[in-house]
Every structure is written in structure tokens, then in C-alpha cells.
N, C-alpha and C positions, 0 to 999 in steps of 0.2 A: 410293692408289698408283695411278699411270696401268699399265694391262699393259706394256707397256717397262720401269717403272722393277719393275715386280713381276718381269717376265724376267730384268735384270739382277741385281735381288737373288736372285735364285732361282740363276740359275747363277753367279754370285761365291761363292755358300754352297757350291754342289757343288766347284768348281773349289777353293778354298781346302781341303775336307775329305777332296777324294777324292785315295787314295794308288794307287799300282800302275797308271798308266794309263787309258786310254779304257774297256776294259771295266769298270772298276770304279766309273766314271761311272754306266753305263746303270741300274741298279738306281734310283740316286741322280734321276736326269731322270726315270724313271716313275713314281716316290715323287712327285714335285711337279709335272709337268706331266699325267699323264695321270690317278693317285690322286687327288690333293690339288685341284689347279685345275680337272681335268678339261678342258682345253683342248682335251685330242686326245683321242683313244681306243686302246686296247689294238694295236689291228689297226692302227691310222693310225701308232702308235710303233714299232710291228714292220717296216713299208716304212720308217718312217725309219732303223731300224739296221740294214736289207738296206741301203740306200742310203750310208748313213754306212761302211760296212762294203765298200762297192764301190769306192766313189770313192776317188781318190788322195788320199794325208793322213790324218792323224792321225783314226782316229773319233770321239777324242772330242769336236775340235773340229766336224767334220764334223756329229755330233750335234747338239752345239749349237748350231750355224747352221741347222741345218736343222728341229729343231726351231722355234727363236728364228721363221723364216719362217715354217712353217706356222701360228704362234700368231698372227703379228704382220706379216707379209710382209718386205721389205726391211730396215727399221728393227730390228724383231723378230730378224733372221739377223746383223745387226750387232753388235745389243747384246749377243745371247746369246753369238756367239762372242770377243767384247770381255773380257766378263765372263767367262766360263770359261779363259778362257787370262792374263788379269790375275794372278790369287793364283801361278803357276806360275811365270809371268816373276818378278815379285818372289823368290818363294820360291827361285830357280834364282838368279839374281842374290848373295842371301844364303848360299845353301849354296855356291855359287862361292868368294865372297869366305872362308868359316870353314869351310868343313868338314873342309878337309884338316888343320884344326888339332884338330877333336876326333874324327874316323872311328874312332879307335880305344880312346875312351873308352866306360868300360863302361855309361853310360846310355845312349849312341847306340846302341852294342851292341846292348846289348836294347831299348831303340826299335822296331829293324830288327827282330828277331824276334818280337815282338808285333805288329808291323804286319802281316809278310807271310803268314802264315794270315788276317788279315780279311780281305785283297784276296783271297786265294783263296775264302773265302766267299762274297764281294761279285760275284766271278766267275762262280759256279757258281748263286747267288742270281739273276742275269743269265740263265743259260742254263735253268734251271727256267723263271724267267718267262716266255721268250720260246718256251721248247720247249712250255709250257702252250699258248700260242695256233698257233704254227704245224706242231703235229705233231696234227694233225687226220685223217691219210687213211692208208693203207698205205705209199701213193707218199712222202710227206713223212718217213715213218719210214723206210722203204729208203733213200731221198736222203741223210737225214742219217746213217743209218750208213754208206753207202757214202764221203760225204765224210767222217766221222770214222777209217775206214780206210785211207783214202788220206792222210790227213795225216800219222796216230800210226804207222799200219805199212808204209807205203810212204814215209812223209815227202814226200811230195809239197807243191809251194809252193802256201802259201794261194790265191795269186793263179790259180792253175790249176783249185785245187777251184773256186772262185767264177767261173770263167767255164765250167766242165762244169758246176756246178751251174744256173745261168741257161741254158745250152744246154736241160739235161736238162729242163727245166720249161716250155722252148718247145717242146720235142719231146714233151712230154706234154700240153700244153697243144694243139699240133697233133692228136694223136693220138682226145686226147678230143671235138675237136669232130666230127674224121672218120666217129670213131663216131656220133656224136648226127645227122651230116647220113645217114648210110647206115642208122640207123634209124628216121630218118623219113621217107625214101623206100623204106623199104619198106612 
């Protein structure tokens, strides 16, 4: 099967079996694209997740599109985005047509009670996986703690946390470069 065909199949499976939004999709994309196919390194994948989070739009579509692009160019981006969204589109059409009649059924209620904790586990697994790659210095650990507190304790909007994180990264980079220049000058 061609790489585009493989991308389509991978993202169709991911889109079909991911419940709970884009963050639940992250460990599945990593498993397929990084671990199984080895098309991307873990560092490249973490960068993709950072861009997908910072870019406008749904993280799942952004991650699929950019992953597809990194693997197979523009065609890969298109195929991955289409395959990732197709199952949701079809399922939402079906849900819109039938869910109102079945939402209070015990089996439907039980389904959602079982799926919700699994979604939390997927999100925590994604955080753990990304954290292993990103949290390698005191600065990154400190920034993570500050960002977490800004979100949880101070209820800061995520967009502002992303912008402040980007600014902190730039300031830290400039600071380390300046120290390096001063060190080399002495």
C-alpha cells in the first residue's frame, strides 16, 4: 500500500476510535506514526503537537494535517485531515439523526460512563508521553508548573498561556545566547 494509502487508513482508524476530542487522539497518532511506522521522531511529533495546539482550529485536525504533511507533503496533509474527520462527520450525522431518541437509554448512559474515564486515561497518557520528551531541564519544568498554575489556579485563558509560554521560550533562548556570547568573550 502506498504511503498515502497507509496514512489514510491510519487516520481513518484513529478518527473512528477516538472519543473525547483531539487530546485523546494524540497517543494514537504517536503510536502509529512514531512508534509503529517510525515516520517521525518523538521530538518531531512533540513539535507537531506544539504547533497543532498553538494554531487556530481543532488540535486533532491540526495534528493530523501537519503529521500528514511531514510524512508525505501536501497530499499527506490532505489525506490525513480527510481521513481523521470523515468518521466524526459520519458519526455526528448519525448521532444528530438518532441520539435524541436514545440518549436516556441505560445502555447509552452506561456507554458514556465507561468511555469518559478511558478518555481521561488517554489524555493523561499523552501528557506523560509529551512530558518525557519536553521536561528535560529545570527551565522547562518550571515553565510547565507556572503554566499549569496559570490555567488551574488563576483560570487564565489557554491562548494567553500559549502566548506567554512562547514569549518565555524566546526570552530564555535570548538569555542563554547572551550568556554564551559573554562567556566566549571572556
